[in-house]
C-alpha positions as CSV (number, residue, x, y, z in Angstrom):
1,M,173.7,87.4,210.9
2,T,172.1,87.2,207.5
3,R,173.7,87.8,204.2
4,T,171.4,90.8,203.7
5,Y,172.7,92.3,206.9
6,D,176.3,91.7,205.8
7,V,175.7,93.4,202.5
8,Y,174.0,96.3,204.3
9,E,177.0,96.8,206.6
10,K,179.3,96.8,203.5
11,L,177.1,99.5,202.0
12,V,177.4,101.6,205.1
13,D,181.1,101.3,205.0
14,E,181.1,102.3,201.3
15,E,178.9,105.3,202.1
16,D,181.4,106.5,204.7
17,E,184.2,106.2,202.2
18,L,182.3,108.1,199.5
19,L,181.4,110.9,201.9
20,A,185.1,111.2,202.9
21,R,186.0,111.3,199.2
22,I,183.4,114.0,198.5
23,K,184.7,116.0,201.4
24,L,188.2,115.7,200.0
25,C,187.0,117.0,196.6
26,E,185.4,120.0,198.3
27,G,188.6,120.8,200.1
28,C,190.6,120.5,196.9
29,Q,188.2,122.8,195.1
30,W,188.6,125.5,197.8
31,S,192.4,125.1,197.9
32,V,192.6,125.4,194.1
33,L,190.3,128.3,194.0
34,E,192.3,130.1,196.7
35,Y,195.6,129.4,195.0
36,V,194.6,130.2,191.4
37,S,192.9,133.4,192.4
38,R,196.3,134.7,193.6
39,Q,197.9,133.8,190.2
40,G,196.2,136.5,188.1
41,E,195.4,135.8,184.5
42,L,197.4,132.6,184.4
43,G,195.4,131.3,187.3
44,K,192.2,132.4,185.6
45,A,193.1,130.6,182.4
46,I,193.8,127.2,183.9
47,G,192.0,127.4,187.2
48,E,188.5,127.1,185.8
49,E,189.4,123.9,184.0
50,I,191.0,122.4,187.1
51,V,188.1,123.3,189.4
52,T,185.6,122.1,186.8
53,N,187.4,118.7,186.6
54,I,187.4,118.4,190.4
55,H,183.7,119.3,190.4
56,Q,183.0,116.6,187.9
57,I,184.7,114.0,190.0
58,E,182.7,115.2,193.0
59,Q,179.4,115.0,191.0
60,D,180.3,111.4,189.9
61,L,180.9,110.5,193.5
62,R,177.6,112.1,194.6
63,T,175.8,110.1,191.9
64,E,177.5,106.9,193.1
65,L,176.4,107.8,196.7
66,L,172.8,108.3,195.5
67,H,172.7,104.9,193.9
68,L,174.3,103.3,197.0
69,R,171.7,105.0,199.3
70,L,168.9,103.7,197.1
71,E,170.3,100.2,197.3
72,R,170.8,100.5,201.0
73,G,167.1,101.6,201.4
74,F,165.9,98.5,199.5
75,L,168.1,96.3,201.7
76,A,166.7,98.0,204.9
77,E,163.2,97.1,203.7
78,A,164.2,93.5,203.0
79,M,165.7,93.2,206.4
80,K,162.5,94.4,208.0
81,G,160.7,91.7,206.1
82,E,163.2,89.1,207.4
83,D,162.5,90.2,211.0
84,S,158.8,90.0,210.7
85,P,157.1,86.7,211.8
86,C,156.0,84.4,209.0
87,P,152.3,84.4,208.3
88,G,150.3,81.3,209.0
């Protein structure tokens, strides 16, 4: 296996982890929304701040995922070039 392939596989694993973390953030948001909506004005006062912070964490993870996918795409193209026969 080539070093490029090893790096690509590492990125695939990192992508899976990021997707799991994003899913966890989504679940946390729904749980917090459900909980704070039952708390009346107290929930309204602090709930928006909590949910907004969770949302920001999720957005940061999605940005990281976007960059990772971009890098993985470039590596995939590099691997295609490694597999093609040398000219000449």
